[in-house]
Backbone as numpy.savetxt, mean C-alpha at the origin, in Angstrom:
# Nx Ny Nz CAx CAy CAz Cx Cy Cz
-10.03 14.53 9.91 -9.33 13.25 9.96 -10.34 12.13 9.72
-9.94 11.12 8.96 -10.82 10.00 8.63 -10.64 8.89 9.65
-11.67 8.69 10.46 -11.59 7.66 11.50 -12.48 6.47 11.18
-13.02 6.43 9.96 -13.95 5.36 9.64 -13.24 4.02 9.49
-14.03 2.99 9.69 -13.56 1.61 9.54 -13.29 1.34 8.06
-12.23 0.62 7.80 -11.96 0.19 6.42 -12.98 -0.85 6.00
-13.44 -0.74 4.77 -14.37 -1.70 4.18 -13.76 -2.21 2.88
-13.73 -3.51 2.70 -13.15 -4.10 1.50 -13.79 -3.54 0.24
-15.10 -3.37 0.26 -15.81 -2.91 -0.93 -15.60 -1.43 -1.22
-14.94 -0.71 -0.31 -14.66 0.71 -0.51 -13.18 1.00 -0.67
-12.34 -0.04 -0.62 -10.88 0.13 -0.58 -10.19 -0.18 -1.89
-9.01 0.44 -2.04 -8.03 0.12 -3.08 -6.71 -0.07 -2.34
-5.96 -1.10 -2.67 -4.62 -1.30 -2.11 -3.61 -0.81 -3.13
-2.71 0.09 -2.68 -1.65 0.61 -3.55 -0.31 0.15 -2.99
0.45 -0.57 -3.82 1.79 -1.05 -3.45 2.79 -0.16 -4.17
3.52 0.65 -3.40 4.41 1.68 -3.95 5.86 1.19 -3.99
6.40 1.03 -5.18 7.84 0.94 -5.43 8.60 -0.11 -4.61
8.10 -1.32 -4.53 8.82 -2.40 -3.84 9.68 -3.08 -4.92
10.83 -2.46 -5.23 11.61 -2.81 -6.42 12.96 -3.44 -6.11
13.42 -4.24 -7.09 14.62 -5.07 -6.92 15.86 -4.31 -6.49
16.15 -3.17 -7.10 17.40 -2.47 -6.79 17.25 -1.48 -5.64
16.03 -1.25 -5.21 15.78 -0.35 -4.08 15.73 -1.13 -2.76
15.13 -2.29 -2.79 14.87 -3.05 -1.57 16.10 -3.40 -0.73
17.25 -3.74 -1.33 18.41 -4.08 -0.50 18.85 -2.97 0.45
18.55 -1.72 0.13 18.95 -0.60 0.99 17.91 -0.29 2.07
16.77 -0.94 2.03 15.66 -0.61 2.92 15.78 -1.35 4.25
15.61 -0.61 5.35 15.61 -1.18 6.69 14.44 -2.17 6.83
14.73 -3.38 7.29 13.72 -4.42 7.49 12.88 -4.67 6.23
13.55 -4.76 5.09 12.84 -4.95 3.82 12.06 -6.26 3.79
12.54 -7.28 4.51 11.81 -8.56 4.54 10.44 -8.39 5.18
10.33 -7.52 6.18 9.04 -7.22 6.82 8.10 -6.57 5.82
8.61 -5.61 5.06 7.79 -4.91 4.06 7.23 -5.92 3.05
8.09 -6.78 2.54 7.67 -7.77 1.54 6.66 -8.75 2.14
6.92 -9.21 3.36 6.02 -10.17 4.03 4.63 -9.55 4.25
4.61 -8.32 4.75 3.32 -7.68 5.03 2.60 -7.27 3.75
3.35 -6.84 2.75 2.72 -6.54 1.45 2.08 -7.81 0.90
2.75 -8.94 1.05 2.19 -10.21 0.61 0.91 -10.56 1.33
0.86 -10.33 2.64 -0.36 -10.59 3.40 -1.50 -9.70 2.90
-1.20 -8.43 2.68 -2.22 -7.50 2.18 -2.70 -7.91 0.79
-1.78 -8.31 -0.07 -2.15 -8.73 -1.43 -3.01 -9.99 -1.42
-2.66 -10.95 -0.59 -3.46 -12.19 -0.51 -4.86 -11.88 0.01
-4.95 -11.02 1.02 -6.26 -10.64 1.55 -7.06 -9.86 0.51
-6.39 -8.96 -0.19 -7.07 -8.18 -1.24 -7.65 -9.12 -2.29
-6.89 -10.13 -2.69 -7.38 -11.09 -3.68 -8.59 -11.85 -3.15
-8.52 -12.30 -1.90 -9.62 -13.08 -1.31 -10.89 -12.25 -1.16
-10.73 -10.95 -0.98 -11.87 -10.07 -0.70 -12.23 -9.16 -1.87
-11.63 -9.41 -3.03 -11.91 -8.63 -4.25 -11.62 -7.13 -4.10
-10.55 -6.82 -3.38 -10.09 -5.43 -3.27 -9.14 -5.17 -4.44
-9.42 -4.16 -5.26 -8.52 -3.89 -6.38 -7.14 -3.42 -5.91
-6.13 -3.73 -6.72 -4.74 -3.41 -6.38 -4.13 -2.60 -7.51
-3.35 -1.58 -7.13 -2.51 -0.84 -8.07 -1.07 -0.96 -7.59
-0.14 -1.13 -8.52 1.29 -1.22 -8.19 2.01 -0.12 -8.95
2.96 0.54 -8.27 3.78 1.53 -8.97 5.24 1.12 -8.93
5.97 1.60 -9.95 7.41 1.38 -10.03 8.07 2.70 -10.38
8.98 3.13 -9.51 9.75 4.35 -9.72 10.91 4.06 -10.66
10.93 4.70 -11.81 12.01 4.58 -12.78 12.55 3.15 -12.85
11.74 2.21 -13.35 12.15 0.79 -13.34 13.41 0.47 -14.14
13.75 1.29 -15.13 15.01 1.04 -15.86 16.20 1.15 -14.93
16.11 2.01 -13.93 17.21 2.18 -12.98 17.05 1.35 -11.72
15.81 1.25 -11.21 15.57 0.59 -9.93 15.03 -0.84 -10.08
14.85 -1.27 -11.32 14.36 -2.63 -11.55 12.86 -2.75 -11.36
12.33 -3.95 -11.65 10.90 -4.18 -11.50 10.53 -4.45 -10.04
9.25 -4.57 -9.79 8.75 -5.01 -8.49 9.36 -6.37 -8.18
9.76 -6.58 -6.92 10.41 -7.84 -6.54 9.49 -9.03 -6.80
10.10 -10.15 -7.14 9.35 -11.36 -7.50 8.41 -11.81 -6.39
8.84 -11.71 -5.12 8.00 -12.15 -4.01 6.68 -11.38 -3.97
6.70 -10.12 -4.35 5.47 -9.32 -4.41 4.71 -9.61 -5.70
5.43 -9.66 -6.81 4.76 -9.96 -8.10 3.99 -11.27 -8.04
4.53 -12.25 -7.32 3.88 -13.57 -7.23 2.51 -13.49 -6.56
2.30 -12.48 -5.71 1.03 -12.35 -4.99 0.05 -11.39 -5.66
0.42 -10.80 -6.80 -0.47 -9.84 -7.46 -1.64 -10.57 -8.11
-2.84 -10.05 -7.93 -3.98 -10.62 -8.65 -3.76 -10.48 -10.16
-4.25 -11.43 -10.96 -4.10 -11.32 -12.41 -4.65 -9.99 -12.93
-3.93 -9.39 -13.86 -4.39 -8.14 -14.46 -4.12 -6.89 -13.65
-3.36 -7.02 -12.55 -3.05 -5.84 -11.73 -2.25 -4.84 -12.54
-2.72 -3.58 -12.61 -1.94 -2.57 -13.34 -0.63 -2.25 -12.61
0.46 -2.21 -13.37 1.75 -1.77 -12.85 2.05 -0.45 -13.55
2.08 0.62 -12.77 2.19 1.97 -13.31 3.61 2.49 -13.12
4.29 2.75 -14.23 5.64 3.32 -14.16 5.53 4.82 -13.91
6.51 5.34 -13.14 6.49 6.78 -12.84 7.92 7.28 -12.68
8.05 8.59 -12.83 9.32 9.24 -12.49 9.10 10.30 -11.42
7.84 10.66 -11.16 7.56 11.55 -10.04 7.62 10.73 -8.76
8.05 11.35 -7.68 8.12 10.60 -6.42 6.72 10.26 -5.92
5.85 11.24 -5.88 4.47 10.99 -5.49 3.70 10.38 -6.65
2.95 9.32 -6.38 2.19 8.66 -7.45 1.17 9.60 -8.08
0.67 10.57 -7.32 -0.34 11.48 -7.85 0.23 12.44 -8.89
1.54 12.47 -9.06 2.15 13.25 -10.14 2.11 12.53 -11.47
1.66 11.29 -11.47 1.58 10.46 -12.68 0.12 10.37 -13.14
-0.21 10.94 -14.30 -1.60 10.92 -14.77 -2.21 9.52 -14.85
-1.44 8.51 -15.22 -1.98 7.15 -15.31 -2.43 6.63 -13.94
-1.71 7.02 -12.89 -2.10 6.62 -11.54 -3.42 7.28 -11.15
-3.50 8.59 -11.37 -4.72 9.31 -11.03 -5.92 8.75 -11.79
-5.73 8.43 -13.06 -6.82 7.87 -13.87 -7.25 6.52 -13.32
-6.29 5.69 -12.91 -6.62 4.36 -12.36 -7.40 4.48 -11.05
-6.97 5.40 -10.18 -7.68 5.61 -8.91 -9.09 6.12 -9.18
-9.21 7.09 -10.07 -10.51 7.67 -10.40 -11.46 6.62 -10.98
-10.94 5.78 -11.85 -11.76 4.75 -12.50 -12.35 3.76 -11.49
-11.60 3.48 -10.42 -12.06 2.52 -9.42 -13.17 3.08 -8.53
-13.22 4.38 -8.37 -14.27 5.05 -7.60 -14.45 4.45 -6.20
-13.34 4.24 -5.53 -13.38 3.75 -4.15 -12.72 4.80 -3.26
-13.38 5.17 -2.17 -12.90 6.30 -1.37 -11.72 6.02 -0.44
-11.47 4.76 -0.11 -10.42 4.42 0.85 -9.19 3.88 0.12
-8.05 4.57 0.32 -6.80 4.16 -0.32 -5.87 3.64 0.77
-5.48 2.37 0.65 -4.57 1.72 1.61 -3.20 1.65 0.96
-2.19 2.24 1.63 -0.85 2.34 1.06 0.16 1.47 1.79
1.03 0.82 1.00 2.20 0.13 1.55 3.34 0.30 0.56
4.58 0.02 1.00 5.71 0.09 0.08 6.88 0.88 0.61
7.69 1.40 -0.34 8.91 2.12 0.02 9.06 3.35 -0.87
9.85 4.30 -0.51 10.33 4.55 0.83 9.31 5.40 1.56
9.12 5.12 2.83 8.08 5.79 3.61 8.19 7.31 3.54
9.41 7.84 3.58 9.59 9.30 3.68 9.68 9.98 2.32
9.65 9.22 1.22 9.75 9.83 -0.11 8.48 9.50 -0.89
8.49 8.44 -1.67 7.38 8.14 -2.57 6.08 7.83 -1.84
6.15 7.06 -0.76 4.93 6.72 -0.02 4.32 7.98 0.59
5.14 8.79 1.27 4.62 9.99 1.91 4.07 10.99 0.89
4.81 11.22 -0.19 4.33 12.18 -1.18 3.04 11.68 -1.84
2.91 10.38 -2.00 1.67 9.81 -2.52 0.53 10.03 -1.53
0.78 9.73 -0.26 -0.25 9.91 0.77 -0.71 11.36 0.84
0.23 12.29 0.83 -0.12 13.71 0.91 -0.88 14.15 -0.34
-0.45 13.67 -1.50 -1.15 14.00 -2.74 -2.57 13.46 -2.76
-2.76 12.24 -2.30 -4.10 11.65 -2.23 -4.98 12.39 -1.24
-4.42 12.80 -0.11 -5.18 13.60 0.87 -5.60 14.92 0.23
-4.68 15.55 -0.50 -4.99 16.81 -1.18 -6.14 16.63 -2.16
-6.23 15.47 -2.77 -7.32 15.17 -3.71 -8.62 14.79 -3.00
-8.58 14.69 -1.67 -9.78 14.41 -0.90 -10.02 12.95 -0.55
-9.04 12.09 -0.79 -9.20 10.67 -0.47 -8.96 10.40 1.02
-9.60 9.36 1.53 -9.29 8.83 2.86 -8.09 7.90 2.67
-6.97 8.23 3.30 -5.73 7.48 3.10 -5.36 6.75 4.38
-5.04 5.47 4.22 -4.65 4.60 5.33 -3.25 4.08 5.04
-2.31 4.44 5.90 -0.91 4.05 5.72 -0.64 2.83 6.60
-0.20 1.74 6.00 0.04 0.51 6.76 1.47 0.57 7.31
1.59 0.96 8.58 2.88 1.28 9.18 3.87 0.13 9.16
3.39 -1.11 9.30 4.32 -2.25 9.31 4.55 -2.83 7.92
4.00 -2.18 6.89 4.21 -2.60 5.50 4.88 -1.50 4.69
5.52 -0.57 5.39 6.33 0.47 4.75 7.66 0.56 5.49
8.67 1.09 4.81 9.95 1.35 5.46 10.76 2.32 4.62
11.88 2.70 5.18 12.84 3.60 4.53 14.23 3.03 4.74
15.23 3.74 4.24 16.60 3.27 4.46 16.97 3.34 5.94
16.40 4.31 6.66 16.71 4.43 8.09 15.42 4.46 8.90
15.46 3.93 10.13 14.29 4.00 11.01 13.85 5.44 11.29
14.80 6.37 11.37 14.45 7.77 11.65 13.59 8.35 10.53
13.93 8.06 9.29 13.12 8.55 8.17 11.73 7.93 8.19
11.64 6.65 8.52 10.35 5.95 8.61 9.49 6.62 9.68
10.06 6.83 10.86 9.32 7.42 11.97 8.86 8.84 11.66
9.74 9.65 11.08 9.38 11.03 10.75 8.28 11.07 9.70
8.33 10.16 8.74 7.30 10.10 7.70 5.94 9.77 8.30
5.89 8.80 9.21 4.62 8.44 9.84 4.06 9.62 10.63
4.93 10.31 11.34 4.50 11.47 12.13 3.93 12.56 11.22
4.62 12.84 10.13 4.16 13.89 9.21 2.84 13.50 8.54
2.73 12.25 8.11 1.49 11.80 7.47 0.32 11.86 8.44
0.55 11.42 9.68 -0.52 11.47 10.69 -0.99 12.91 10.88
-0.05 13.85 10.95 -0.40 15.26 11.13 -1.19 15.80 9.94
-1.01 15.20 8.76 -1.70 15.64 7.55 -3.06 14.95 7.36
-3.46 14.13 8.34 -4.77 13.50 8.26 -4.79 12.11 7.68
-3.60 11.51 7.50 -3.53 10.12 7.05 -3.75 9.23 8.27
-4.58 8.21 8.14 -4.83 7.28 9.23 -3.75 6.20 9.21
-3.05 6.04 10.34 -1.98 5.06 10.45 -2.59 3.76 10.98
-2.38 2.67 10.24 -2.93 1.36 10.60 -1.82 0.31 10.52
-2.14 -0.90 10.92 -1.23 -2.03 10.76 -1.85 -3.04 9.80
-1.04 -3.98 9.36 -1.53 -5.01 8.45 -2.72 -5.75 9.06
-2.60 -6.15 10.32 -3.70 -6.89 10.95 -4.96 -6.05 11.06
-4.83 -4.76 11.35 -6.01 -3.88 11.37 -6.73 -3.93 10.03
-5.95 -3.79 8.95 -6.54 -3.80 7.61 -7.25 -5.13 7.36
-6.58 -6.24 7.62 -7.16 -7.55 7.33 -8.46 -7.78 8.08
-8.47 -7.48 9.38 -9.66 -7.76 10.18 -10.79 -6.76 9.90
-10.45 -5.52 9.56 -11.50 -4.57 9.17 -12.09 -4.97 7.82
-11.25 -5.37 6.88 -11.77 -5.82 5.58 -12.67 -7.05 5.73
-12.33 -7.98 6.63 -13.13 -9.20 6.79 -14.46 -8.95 7.47
-14.49 -8.06 8.43 -15.68 -7.66 9.18 -16.18 -8.68 10.19
-16.10 -9.99 9.88 -16.66 -10.98 10.79 -15.94 -12.33 10.65
-16.09 -13.14 11.69 -15.56 -14.51 11.66 -16.63 -15.44 11.10
-16.27 -16.71 10.95 -17.25 -17.71 10.57 -17.58 -17.75 9.09
-16.77 -17.12 8.26 -16.99 -17.16 6.82 -15.83 -17.89 6.15
-16.02 -18.38 4.94 -14.90 -19.03 4.24 -13.70 -18.09 4.06
-13.98 -16.81 3.80 -12.90 -15.83 3.63 -12.15 -15.62 4.94
-12.86 -15.68 6.07 -12.21 -15.53 7.37 -11.14 -16.60 7.56
-11.45 -17.83 7.20 -10.47 -18.91 7.36 -9.22 -18.64 6.54
-9.40 -18.18 5.31 -8.27 -17.91 4.42 -7.44 -16.74 4.93
-8.10 -15.63 5.24 -7.39 -14.40 5.60 -6.80 -14.48 7.00
-7.55 -15.03 7.96 -7.01 -15.11 9.33 -5.79 -16.03 9.38
-5.71 -17.01 8.48 -4.55 -17.90 8.43 -3.27 -17.13 8.06
-3.41 -15.99 7.41 -2.23 -15.19 7.01 -1.48 -14.62 8.21
-2.18 -14.41 9.33 -1.54 -13.78 10.49 -1.04 -14.79 11.51
-1.22 -16.06 11.24 -0.77 -17.09 12.20 0.67 -17.45 11.96
């Protein structure tokens, strides 16, 4: 199990399938969007690379505008039809190219695409951090079961604030003022 502290310079943020036609069915979808936005703003401030995936966008639509608005310029948006992102060669190539050992996951649905991605990344040997308050499913039961299964598979369960404060490392910096303001 990976118990190490998250480091901005070692992390990649992956936003999984926060899409227009999927989000209305998701329990507490506003929380997912809000926390994904906090993670994206912090990633931008701390130069953490971001990858975004979209599950069958012709059917489920693009990533929601509220999330797209917070994406750093040039963020790759990877289309897929496999539930787990690791089933998509373009995703694996993007992760490999970044050469960062810590993968931070948020998005939907916790028990389908997010979980299969987390398990696939663990199988590939990555340290995976699932942001529990930045993921959801259609039902709370599916969300809870997914977190339990991922934890048992060696995925480290974290919260948005854990990620932000671990990435920042210290107070008293210009970045601290920007990022700590996100949680107020």
